[in-house]
C-alpha positions as CSV (number, residue, x, y, z in Angstrom):
1,Q,-4.0,-3.0,22.8
2,V,-4.5,-3.2,19.7
3,Q,-6.4,-1.4,17.7
4,L,-8.2,-2.0,14.5
5,V,-9.5,0.7,12.1
6,E,-11.5,-0.2,8.2
7,S,-11.7,2.0,5.7
8,G,-13.1,2.4,2.6
9,G,-16.6,0.6,2.5
10,G,-19.7,1.8,0.9
11,L,-21.9,1.4,-2.3
12,V,-21.0,0.6,-5.7
13,Q,-22.9,-0.6,-8.4
14,A,-22.3,-4.7,-9.4
15,G,-19.3,-5.3,-11.4
16,G,-17.4,-2.1,-9.7
17,S,-14.7,-1.9,-7.5
18,L,-13.3,-1.4,-3.4
19,R,-10.1,-1.6,-2.2
20,L,-10.4,-1.6,1.7
21,S,-8.1,-1.3,4.6
22,C,-6.9,-2.0,7.3
23,A,-5.3,0.3,10.1
24,V,-3.4,-1.4,13.1
25,S,-2.5,0.5,16.2
26,G,-0.5,-0.3,19.5
27,K,0.8,-3.0,17.9
28,R,3.0,-4.4,14.9
29,I,2.2,-6.2,11.8
30,R,5.1,-7.0,10.6
31,L,6.2,-11.0,10.5
32,N,2.6,-11.9,11.5
33,T,-0.9,-12.9,9.7
34,I,-4.0,-10.4,9.2
35,S,-7.6,-12.1,7.8
36,W,-10.1,-10.1,6.1
37,Y,-13.0,-11.0,7.3
38,R,-17.4,-10.6,6.5
39,Q,-20.2,-11.6,7.4
40,A,-23.7,-10.7,5.7
41,P,-27.0,-10.8,7.2
42,G,-28.3,-14.1,8.7
43,K,-25.1,-15.6,8.0
44,E,-22.5,-16.4,10.2
45,R,-18.9,-14.6,9.9
46,G,-15.9,-16.2,7.4
47,M,-12.6,-15.5,6.1
48,V,-12.3,-13.6,3.4
49,A,-8.9,-13.3,2.8
50,E,-5.9,-13.6,5.0
51,V,-1.3,-12.5,4.0
52,T,1.3,-13.8,5.9
53,G,3.5,-12.1,8.1
54,G,5.9,-13.3,4.3
55,G,4.3,-11.9,2.2
56,K,1.5,-15.4,1.3
57,A,-2.0,-15.0,0.5
58,N,-4.9,-17.0,1.0
59,Y,-8.2,-16.5,0.3
60,E,-12.0,-17.8,0.2
61,D,-12.7,-19.4,-2.8
62,S,-15.6,-17.3,-4.2
63,V,-13.4,-14.4,-4.3
64,K,-9.9,-16.0,-5.8
65,G,-9.4,-13.8,-9.0
66,R,-11.2,-11.1,-8.1
67,F,-10.1,-9.9,-4.2
68,T,-6.5,-8.8,-4.0
69,I,-5.2,-8.7,-0.6
70,S,-2.1,-6.7,0.6
71,R,0.2,-5.4,3.6
72,D,2.2,-2.5,3.3
73,D,4.5,-3.2,7.1
74,A,5.5,0.5,7.4
75,K,2.5,1.2,7.2
76,N,0.7,-1.5,9.0
77,T,-1.9,-1.6,6.9
78,V,-3.5,-4.5,5.0
79,Y,-5.8,-3.9,2.0
80,L,-8.5,-5.9,0.4
81,Q,-9.1,-4.0,-3.4
82,M,-11.6,-6.1,-4.0
83,N,-12.9,-6.1,-8.1
84,S,-15.3,-7.1,-9.9
85,L,-17.9,-7.0,-7.0
86,K,-21.1,-8.6,-7.7
87,P,-24.5,-8.2,-5.3
88,E,-24.0,-11.4,-2.5
89,D,-20.3,-9.6,-1.4
90,T,-22.4,-7.5,0.0
91,A,-21.4,-8.4,3.7
92,V,-19.6,-6.0,6.7
93,Y,-15.6,-6.8,6.9
94,Y,-13.8,-6.9,9.6
95,C,-10.2,-6.6,9.5
96,Y,-8.5,-9.7,11.9
97,Y,-5.1,-10.2,13.5
98,P,-5.2,-13.4,15.1
99,G,-1.8,-13.0,17.3
100,W,-3.2,-10.9,19.3
101,R,-7.6,-12.1,18.3
102,A,-8.6,-8.7,18.0
103,W,-11.5,-7.7,15.5
104,G,-12.4,-3.6,14.1
105,Q,-15.6,-2.1,14.0
106,G,-16.5,-3.2,10.1
107,T,-17.2,-1.3,8.1
108,Q,-20.3,-2.3,5.0
109,V,-19.7,-3.4,2.1
110,T,-22.9,-3.4,-0.4
111,V,-23.4,-3.9,-4.4
112,S,-25.9,-3.0,-5.9
113,S,-27.2,-5.3,-9.1
């Protein structure tokens, strides 16, 4: 059974930074794509960033240049470094392992203006 546990969310002022972590247990993430999604109140969940097994990163347009996704396969963990945060980044952020269709429980990120 695959489990994903997000951490690192919180309340931050606009312009600040947060680093989210997604710790995966039950299956190794090596060679597999892992994604970060977010869902704001009243909106659909959408992908923010993904990192392939080969280390290639893809980003949603609104976070390009501000967010960086990375992975540590030895720790079975994926990270999302979020800089220059904006109030519109406020959402619950979820980690997703597509290969196993497994979601984490989410971590709340709130950016105040």
